[in-house]
C-alpha positions as CSV (number, residue, x, y, z in Angstrom):
1,M,77.1,-40.4,-11.2
2,D,75.8,-37.2,-9.7
3,I,72.0,-36.9,-9.3
4,P,70.8,-33.5,-10.6
5,D,69.4,-31.1,-8.0
6,P,65.7,-30.9,-8.9
7,K,65.5,-27.2,-8.2
8,D,68.4,-26.7,-10.5
9,L,66.5,-28.6,-13.2
10,V,63.5,-26.3,-12.7
11,R,65.7,-23.2,-12.8
12,R,67.5,-24.2,-15.9
13,G,64.3,-25.5,-17.6
14,Y,62.5,-22.1,-17.2
15,D,65.6,-20.2,-18.2
16,A,65.7,-22.2,-21.4
17,A,62.0,-22.3,-22.1
18,A,60.9,-18.9,-20.9
19,T,59.6,-17.6,-24.2
20,R,58.3,-20.9,-25.3
21,Y,56.3,-21.3,-22.1
22,D,54.5,-18.0,-22.5
23,E,53.7,-18.9,-26.2
24,A,52.5,-22.4,-25.3
25,Y,50.2,-21.4,-22.5
26,G,48.9,-18.1,-23.8
27,A,50.4,-15.7,-21.2
28,E,48.5,-12.7,-22.4
29,T,45.1,-14.2,-22.0
30,K,45.1,-17.0,-19.4
31,Y,43.5,-16.8,-16.0
32,Q,41.1,-14.0,-16.9
33,S,38.2,-15.3,-14.8
34,L,40.5,-16.0,-11.9
35,L,42.2,-12.6,-12.0
36,G,38.8,-10.9,-12.2
37,D,37.7,-12.6,-9.1
38,L,40.9,-11.8,-7.3
39,R,40.7,-8.1,-8.2
40,R,37.3,-8.0,-6.6
41,R,38.6,-9.5,-3.4
42,I,41.7,-7.4,-2.9
43,P,41.2,-3.9,-1.4
44,A,42.1,-0.9,-3.4
45,G,45.9,-0.5,-3.4
46,G,46.3,-4.0,-1.8
47,A,49.5,-6.0,-1.7
48,V,49.9,-9.3,-3.6
49,L,52.7,-11.8,-3.5
50,D,53.1,-13.9,-6.7
51,L,55.2,-17.0,-5.9
52,G,56.5,-18.4,-9.1
53,C,55.7,-15.3,-11.0
54,G,57.4,-16.3,-14.3
55,S,57.5,-13.4,-16.8
56,G,55.0,-11.4,-14.8
57,M,52.3,-12.2,-17.4
58,P,49.5,-12.1,-16.7
59,V,49.2,-12.1,-12.9
60,A,51.6,-9.3,-11.9
61,H,50.7,-7.3,-15.1
62,A,46.9,-7.4,-14.5
63,L,47.1,-6.8,-10.7
64,T,49.6,-3.9,-11.0
65,A,47.3,-2.3,-13.7
66,A,44.4,-2.6,-11.2
67,G,46.4,-0.6,-8.7
68,C,47.8,-3.4,-6.5
69,R,51.3,-3.5,-5.1
70,V,52.8,-6.7,-6.5
71,V,55.9,-8.6,-5.4
72,G,56.9,-11.5,-7.6
73,V,59.3,-14.3,-6.8
74,D,60.8,-16.7,-9.3
75,I,63.8,-19.1,-9.4
76,S,64.5,-18.4,-13.0
77,A,66.8,-15.4,-13.6
78,V,65.6,-15.2,-17.2
79,Q,62.0,-15.0,-16.2
80,I,62.7,-12.4,-13.6
81,R,64.5,-10.3,-16.2
82,R,61.5,-10.6,-18.5
83,A,59.1,-9.7,-15.7
84,R,61.0,-6.6,-14.9
85,E,60.8,-5.5,-18.5
86,R,57.1,-6.3,-18.9
87,V,55.9,-5.0,-15.5
88,P,58.1,-2.2,-14.4
89,G,55.6,-1.2,-11.7
90,A,56.0,-4.4,-9.7
91,E,58.9,-5.6,-7.6
92,F,60.5,-8.9,-8.6
93,I,62.9,-11.0,-6.6
94,H,65.1,-13.7,-8.1
95,A,65.0,-16.4,-5.4
96,D,63.8,-19.9,-4.4
97,A,60.2,-19.4,-3.1
98,T,61.0,-21.6,-0.1
99,A,63.9,-19.3,0.9
100,V,62.2,-15.9,0.9
101,S,61.0,-14.2,4.0
102,F,58.4,-11.4,4.6
103,A,56.9,-9.8,7.7
104,P,53.7,-11.4,9.0
105,A,50.5,-10.1,7.6
106,S,52.3,-8.3,4.7
107,F,49.9,-9.3,1.9
108,D,46.2,-9.2,1.0
109,A,46.7,-12.1,-1.3
110,V,49.2,-14.8,-2.2
111,V,49.1,-16.3,-5.6
112,S,51.0,-19.4,-6.7
113,L,50.0,-20.8,-10.1
114,Y,51.8,-23.9,-11.4
115,A,54.8,-23.3,-9.1
116,L,54.2,-25.5,-6.0
117,I,54.3,-28.5,-8.4
118,H,58.0,-27.8,-9.0
119,I,58.9,-27.8,-5.3
120,P,60.0,-31.0,-3.5
121,L,57.1,-32.5,-1.6
122,A,58.7,-32.1,1.9
123,E,59.1,-28.4,1.3
124,Q,55.6,-27.7,0.2
125,P,53.8,-27.8,3.6
126,P,56.3,-25.4,5.3
127,L,56.0,-23.0,2.4
128,L,52.2,-23.0,2.7
129,R,52.5,-22.3,6.4
130,K,54.7,-19.4,5.7
131,A,52.4,-18.1,3.0
132,A,49.5,-18.3,5.4
133,G,51.4,-16.2,7.9
134,W,52.2,-13.6,5.3
135,L,48.5,-13.1,4.7
136,R,46.5,-10.4,6.5
137,P,43.4,-11.6,8.3
138,G,40.8,-12.2,5.6
139,G,43.5,-12.4,2.9
140,C,43.2,-15.1,0.3
141,L,45.6,-17.6,-1.2
142,V,45.1,-18.9,-4.7
143,A,47.2,-21.9,-5.7
144,T,47.5,-24.6,-8.3
145,T,48.6,-27.9,-6.9
146,G,48.9,-31.4,-8.2
147,H,45.7,-33.5,-8.6
148,G,47.3,-36.9,-8.6
149,E,50.5,-38.0,-6.8
150,W,53.4,-38.0,-9.1
151,T,57.1,-37.0,-9.2
152,G,59.1,-37.1,-12.4
153,T,61.1,-35.5,-15.2
154,E,60.4,-34.7,-18.8
155,E,63.3,-34.4,-21.2
156,N,63.5,-31.6,-23.8
157,W,60.6,-29.8,-22.1
158,L,58.6,-27.7,-24.6
159,G,61.3,-28.3,-27.2
160,S,63.8,-26.2,-25.2
161,G,66.5,-28.7,-25.1
162,A,66.4,-28.7,-21.2
163,P,64.6,-31.1,-18.9
164,M,61.9,-30.2,-16.4
165,W,61.0,-31.7,-13.0
166,W,57.7,-31.9,-11.1
167,S,56.6,-33.2,-7.7
168,H,52.9,-33.5,-7.0
169,A,50.9,-34.6,-4.0
170,D,47.3,-35.6,-4.6
171,A,44.4,-33.2,-4.2
172,A,43.3,-34.5,-0.8
173,T,46.8,-34.2,0.6
174,N,47.1,-30.6,-0.7
175,R,43.8,-29.7,0.9
176,E,45.0,-31.1,4.2
177,W,48.2,-29.1,4.0
178,L,46.3,-25.9,3.4
179,E,44.0,-26.6,6.3
180,Q,46.9,-27.5,8.6
181,A,48.5,-24.1,7.6
182,G,45.4,-22.5,9.2
183,L,43.6,-21.6,6.0
184,V,39.9,-22.1,5.2
185,V,39.5,-23.7,1.8
186,E,36.6,-21.9,0.1
187,R,36.8,-23.5,-3.3
188,Q,38.5,-26.5,-4.9
189,E,38.3,-27.3,-8.6
190,Y,39.9,-29.7,-11.1
191,V,41.7,-28.0,-14.0
192,P,42.2,-30.4,-16.9
193,E,45.4,-30.3,-18.9
194,G,45.9,-32.9,-21.7
195,D,45.4,-36.4,-20.3
196,S,45.7,-35.2,-16.7
197,G,45.2,-32.0,-14.8
198,H,45.8,-30.0,-11.6
199,T,43.8,-28.7,-8.7
200,L,43.1,-25.0,-8.1
201,F,42.4,-24.0,-4.5
202,R,41.0,-20.7,-3.2
203,A,41.6,-20.4,0.5
204,R,41.3,-17.7,3.1
205,R,43.1,-16.7,6.3
206,P,40.4,-16.4,9.0
């Protein structure tokens, strides 16, 4: 019996549940405080990379409206199509976040919300190191990671008929990975969700 490629499960899951995901998690209104803080930190006309951009809502939409140059990356072709429709002023790339490449010091901020948790554990530290290198000195990384260690699958995710796959390290490990990538963690907070939750990190490249 063939074992499904976890990345393919993630891709197919978001393809199937794209609209349901935005409806379930309030795409139009979520992250308002976080985005307000981010806008204050990014220089006028600054460049932002959104890893796991989904439909472009609300991160790419809000930051583009604020005058930023936004590049979004997502593994789901359906989400990328929706993002291009919703945020025509941003650039969107259909790709695995671990496979993309950018020039060093290309961005004032890298955002990755609820995306690292869908990447195999062994590939997360190298991606964080690359993301740190893509930041300009003083640039910030905002990322949601796992809070507790867990890897698993949920069948019929969000009623989409497709499964979804996650892979979490615990919060202490994620902080260690960020620091090993050369970033200074400025803030770490627990974000509850149902019976569990995630960790939100704000970090800076010195």
